[in-house]
N, C-alpha and C positions, 0 to 999 in steps of 0.2 A: 503494501501500499504505500502511496505517494503522500505524505504529508506534509503541509509548509514546504513546498521544498528536498523534504529530504525520506528516505527511503528506511519505512519502517520495517525491521526485522532484527534477528539474531538477538530477541530482549532476554536477558539474563537472568533479573529478578526486580521486583516490586515492593514497598509498602504503602500502607495505608493511610489515610487523614482524614479530620471531620469524621469519623465513628464511622468508617469505609465507604465515602461517598465518593472518596477524591484515591485515584492508585497515581502514584510516581515510579514509571517504570524505566531501568537503565539499557540501554541498549549499548548489546555487548558484540557487535561488531565488527570490532578490532581497526575502526575509522577507515572500513573500508567503502563507506558509502558516504560520508560525510565528517563532519568533528566530532570526538566523543558527546554522546549527548542525552538526555533526560526528558521523557514523553509525560506530559501530566494527562492522564484518564480518567473520565467519570463515570461512575456506573450509574445507568438509567435503566429503573425498572420499567416492564411493557408488562403488568397484571393481564391485561388481557389475552394475552397471544401464549397461549401453549407452548407452541414451538420454539418459542424464543423469550423467555419473561426477561430476559436482563440481554440488554448489550454496554460493550464497552467501547467508548469512543474518545479519541485522543483531541485535546481541546489547546494542546499547548506545548513545544519543545525548548528545552533549554539547551543550549550549545557550553561547552567548555571549549572556551577560546584555546585552538592549539601553542597559540603564544603565553595563556597563562601555562599551560600544563607543559611545556617543556621550560616553565622556571622554576615549575615544582621538586623540589629535589630532598633527598631522604636527610634528617638531622642525626642519623644515626652512621651517618658517612662523615669520614676522617677529613678528608680534601673535597671543596665547597665546588670544584668542576666537573662535578659525577653528577650529570642532570640523567632525568629520568620522564621522558615525554608519556603521557596518559593515552595509551591506545587500546588497554583492554579492558574495559571496564564489567564486572563481573556483578557484585552487590551491591545492595544500596539500603539503607536505615535512614532514623531522622536522631537529631542531636534534641537535647534537651532545649538548647538555645535555638532552632531553628530550623537549622544549615542541614545539608545530607550530609550523610557519613556514607562514604563509598571507596570497594573498593579495585586497586586493579592489580591483576592477577602479574605480572610482568612479562617478560619475554629474552631469553638467552639466547632465542634463533636470530634477535637480530642482531645486527650493529649501526650503533654502540646497543650495550644491552641496556636492557626495560629492567628496571629493577620494580620488586612487588611493593606497592604502597597503600597507606590507608590515606584518606583526606575529608579533611573540615571544606564542601565546597556550598555556597550561597545560593540562594532560591535563584537567582538571576546568572548562575555557571561561574560565578569567581571562585577559583580555587584560592583559599584564603590560608591553607598550611597542610602539611604531610605531618602527620603522628608516628612516633618511633614503630620502627618492624626489628623482632627479636633479630640479634647477630646469627643464630642460626639459619634463617630462612636469604641471608645476605652471601652471592654467591664469591668465594675470594679469586684471585686475580692469576691462580700458580697453574703451570702449562695445562697440567690435570686437575681438572674442580676435583676437590675434595669434600665441599659442605656447599648447602644453598638452595634454592629452588633446583629443578631441573625443568627445561624446556621454557613451559605456561603452566607448570601445574601446582601454580599455591594457592592465593587466596579467590576462592569461589563462592562458598556459601558463609553468611552473613545472619546475624539474629538476635536481636534487645531482647534483654532479660526483662520480667515481667517489671523488677524494680525500675527501670528507664534509664539506667545509669551503668548498664555493665553489655557489654557484648560479647558474642561469641562467635570468631572468625576461624573459618575451616580452611584446610589444605585440603586441593583436590587431588593432588599426587604424592606420594614421597620425598622426601629432601634428600640429595644426595649420600648424605651421611647415616641416612636412615634405611630401614630394613624394607625391603619391597614391599608386606605388608602393615605398613603403619602408616597413620595418617596423622597432621598434628591439628590439635584445637586449641587456639591462644584466647585467651580470654581478656578484654580490653575495659580497663575501669575509668571512669569519670572523677577522677580525684576532687579538680577543682574545675569551675569556668574556665570552658575554651581548650582544657587538656583532656587528652587520653592518654593512657600507656599503658601498655601491654605487661600482665603478671602470670597470673599463671597458665602452663601449658600440658595439655592433657592427651595422652594416645590413646588414640582412634583403630584399632585393630579392624580390617578389613580381607575382606576376602578376596583370592583371586581365581582367574578361570583358567586352564592349559588348552591349548590345543598343540598335539603332537607337541615340539621342542618350545613351543613360543608361549610366556603367559601374558595373560590381558590383564593387569590387575584393575579392578574396581574403583572410581573416582568417588567424592563426594562433591554431587554437585549443589545443594542448595538442604538447607538447615532452617528449622524453624522451632520457637517453644512455644509447649502448648500446656507448662504448668511452671512452676516455680525452679525446677530440678530436671525438668521431662523436656525432651523434644525430638522432635521427629526430623531425620536425615535422609534424603533422597540420594542413592548410589546409581553410577549407571557404569556399564563396561561398553568400550569398543576393540570392537572385532574385527579384522578388513578382514573380508571375506571377495572372491571371482568377481559377484555381484556389488559389491562396494560395504561403505561402513553399516553394521550392524549397531544397534546401543542397546 
């Protein structure tokens, strides 16, 4: 669908507002069809229609300026010249002060590397700041990588806890230094206004699927809390066949 001169597609995550009447939906098309962007959707009920009792209609698109994106960098990096352009947005939530909390999963298949990020984005698309990322996710610059993300398989799912001050962020794939059947869950806490810090990390064991001599590990696609300490996770496995990828 074309909306406001943008192509809607590859939608990766959403968060509701106004009691579920408004939805913010993030595009994860890796900037193939436009700038990194977030769409505002409105839920419209159609009680007289049995086939389609409700519809989701796009109302607005919020673009994250590429120039602003390129200036967003990791505060955890020692050298200020290491910049990470935002290209692969995956998850979205809302911060207590009204901004978006979004994740960039990063990509080591690009040059220069795109590092994983957790970003504070205003409702007009302005990137205000990036929050610290645990050092375990940051790749080293050794000839043979010994730590950090693989490819682009980090921050894929994000969910706010019921207290509204804590977020659980799930990595889709394993880190270089981890066992292939391990995923990391990172808990971010809002310790004070305008500030988020990663505190606890949890191990999430996951099944693997084999086909002959090839292993196809599952990945965490999204998470959502259904109670103070209980959440649902959506997993997927991608198997490449002669007919193409199967999820």
